C-alpha positions in Angstrom: 122.4 97.5 84.0 121.6 94.5 86.0 117.8 93.8 85.4 117.2 92.7 88.7 118.2 96.2 90.2 114.4 97.4 90.5 113.5 94.1 91.8 115.6 94.6 94.7 114.2 98.0 96.0 113.2 98.0 99.6 112.4 100.9 102.1 116.1 101.2 102.9 117.4 101.4 99.3 119.2 105.0 98.9 118.4 106.4 95.6 119.3 109.5 93.5 118.9 111.0 90.1 121.2 110.0 87.5 123.1 112.9 85.7 122.3 114.1 82.1 118.5 114.8 82.7 116.9 118.2 82.4 113.7 118.8 84.4 111.4 121.7 84.3 107.8 123.0 85.3 105.0 123.0 82.9 101.7 124.1 84.4 102.3 122.4 88.0 103.8 119.2 86.4 107.4 118.4 85.9 108.6 117.2 82.3 112.1 115.9 81.8 114.4 115.4 78.9 116.9 112.8 79.0 120.1 114.1 77.2 121.5 110.5 76.6 118.7 108.9 74.8 116.6 111.9 73.8 113.6 111.0 75.4 111.0 113.3 77.0 109.2 112.3 80.1 106.1 113.8 81.6 106.5 113.0 85.3 103.3 114.5 86.5 102.7 116.0 89.8 103.5 113.1 92.2 106.3 111.9 89.8 107.8 115.4 89.9 107.8 115.3 93.9 109.4 112.1 93.8 112.1 113.2 91.1 112.9 116.5 93.5 113.5 113.9 96.2 115.9 112.3 94.4 118.1 115.3 93.9 120.3 114.0 96.7 120.6 110.4 98.2 117.5 109.5 99.9 116.0 106.3 101.2 112.9 105.0 99.2 111.2 104.9 102.7 111.8 108.7 103.0 110.3 109.4 99.6 107.1 107.5 100.6 107.0 109.7 103.7 107.2 112.8 101.7 104.5 111.8 99.1 102.3 110.6 101.9 102.6 113.9 103.7 102.5 116.1 100.2 99.3 114.3 98.9 97.6 113.0 102.1 97.3 109.7 101.3 97.6 106.4 103.2 101.1 104.8 103.5 100.2 101.8 101.5 98.8 103.9 98.5 102.1 106.0 98.7 104.3 103.0 99.0 102.8 101.5 96.1 103.0 104.5 93.9 106.6 105.6 94.9 107.7 102.0 94.4 106.2 101.7 90.9 107.6 105.0 89.9 110.9 104.4 91.4 111.0 101.0 89.4 110.1 103.0 86.2 113.0 105.5 87.0 115.5 102.5 87.5 114.3 100.7 84.5 114.9 103.7 82.3 118.1 104.4 83.8 117.1 107.8 85.1 117.8 107.1 88.7 120.1 104.7 90.3 120.4 102.6 93.8 123.5 104.3 95.3 123.5 101.8 98.5 121.3 99.0 99.8 120.9 97.9 103.1 
């Protein structure tokens, strides 16, 4: 994977879940198993919302809006949290950028 993928993330980047992950809800938080690497991830409540949003291609900007609305946080906070989480997903190859602006 190109290590710069997460660095070029913008609000207009379109992302989507990568295949090979099994996610389920546990006590209101989403947990996921990556079948390829055998790792478990606790996505938490916010991460679970982000993961659900990535089920079909979606812009990072739309994901920020979803988190802002769902958790009633300022846009700046939502953007920081979403971008940090998306970078983690990209670095772990759990999500991919399917198109760029």
